[in-house]
N, C-alpha and C positions, 0 to 999 in steps of 0.2 A: 632436479637435484645436486648441486657439486660436491666434488669429497671434498672433506678435511685437508689442511695441507699442514706442518710438522710447525710451522710457523704461528699456526691458530691452536695447535695445540697446547705447545708452550706456552703462549700468552694464557689458554684457558688454566693451563696446573698454577702457574706461576698468580693468578690471579685466587685461586683457592686456598693458595699455601698464603698469602699476604693478607688476604680479607679485604680486599682494595684494589680498586684499576692503578691508583695513582702509586701506590706501596709497587704493585707489580710493575708498573712502567719505569719506576723506578730499580728496580731489580732485570730490568731486563735489557737497561739503558735507551728507552725510546720514551717516543713521547704518550702521552695519557691518551690523546685521541687514537693516535695507532692502536693502544691496547684494545680499545672499546672497536674500533674498526673489527680489527682481528675475529676479538669475542662474536660481534653481528654475525661476521662471514661463518665463526664454526657453529652459531646456532642456526643458521640457514640453512648449514651441509645436514644438520642434526634432523631439525621439524620444529624448533622445541625453543623456548627460551631455558637456556643452562642457569642465570642468576634473574634474582629479584634485584632492583637499585632500593639503595636508601638514601636518605637526603642525608644524613650523620657521614658517606662515603662507604658504609660497610655494606656485603653485600651475601647475599646468601642465595641459597639453591632456592628453587621452588618446591611447592612441598609431596608436589608430587614426585621428586627426584629422590634418588636412594644418595646423593654424597650427603656426608656429614656436612651437618650446618655450623659445627663449628671449627672455621680458619684455623691453621698451623703461621705459626709465626715466619717471617723470611731469614 
């Protein structure tokens, strides 16, 4: 299992704050696929899924997570 890097943690934090990968990408000034790739790498490092995706673009932590399910605005 690889270790998480700072960019992955920044992407995770932005997604949690913004509530969507698209809005997080805008605040980080990178593309949405780049944020998705960073999150997937971070999930691989953690060994479990950090988010459940939804069709409306919002994301939420999996139920087993201790994270708040209500994102803060960007």
